[in-house]
C-alpha positions, -999 to 999 in steps of 0.1 A, spaced: -33 118 -743 -42 85 -759 -6 71 -756 -5 81 -719 -40 66 -712 -28 33 -728 2 32 -704 -15 44 -672 -28 10 -661 7 -5 -663 23 25 -646 -1 32 -618 -4 -5 -607 30 1 -592 19 34 -576 -12 19 -558 9 1 -532 26 35 -524 -8 53 -519 -2 74 -550 -34 82 -569 -39 96 -604 -67 118 -616 -73 124 -653 -93 155 -660 -109 156 -694 -111 191 -708 -126 182 -742 -138 153 -762 -126 138 -795 -144 165 -815 -129 193 -794 -162 200 -776 -161 207 -739 -158 176 -718 -189 162 -701 -194 134 -675 -200 111 -705 -166 121 -720 -149 111 -687 -169 78 -684 -162 69 -720 -125 76 -716 -123 55 -685 -140 26 -702 -121 29 -735 -87 26 -718 -96 3 -689 -87 28 -663 -99 9 -632 -73 24 -609 -74 59 -623 -100 85 -614 -114 103 -645 -135 135 -643 -147 162 -667 -131 196 -663 -145 216 -691 -133 249 -676 -97 236 -675 -95 246 -638 -60 231 -635 -44 251 -662 -12 265 -648 -16 300 -635 2 325 -657 1 302 -687 -3 322 -717 -12 307 -750 -16 270 -753 -8 242 -729 4 208 -742 -18 180 -731 -16 158 -713 -8 181 -684 5 162 -653 6 180 -619 22 163 -589 5 176 -557 15 168 -521 -18 158 -505 -6 168 -471 2 204 -481 -18 207 -513 12 223 -529 20 218 -565 54 201 -566 59 194 -603 42 202 -636 49 184 -668 34 188 -703 30 163 -731 37 126 -732 57 104 -756 49 67 -759 86 59 -755 88 72 -719 100 46 -695 72 30 -676 89 35 -642 75 55 -613 82 92 -612 111 97 -587 94 129 -573 61 111 -568 78 82 -550 98 106 -528 66 124 -517 48 91 -510 78 79 -489 79 112 -470 42 112 -463 42 75 -453 69 83 -427 47 109 -410 
């Protein structure tokens, strides 16, 4: 999560012009306690996430339905805002991922911009 948070400002600066928004939902704090508004605020400040929304989600409301056992964090969910359908779910993040826009996110943005 920390590696992704470090990369988000660089990655999402390219998304902003396409109307793509990112929301980080904090499910727990560094001590593994349930996230609070303070957890979200501290995370946003710590990583300089000025273009990323950060909120507390202590009940992990976005855990994929049918997920049994553990889910690897960070959990990224691509949602089409026009249909509210989940288009893509990815788990985990590696610091060596390329800092290029996700092709699926760009495709949704272009499709929605055309309508």
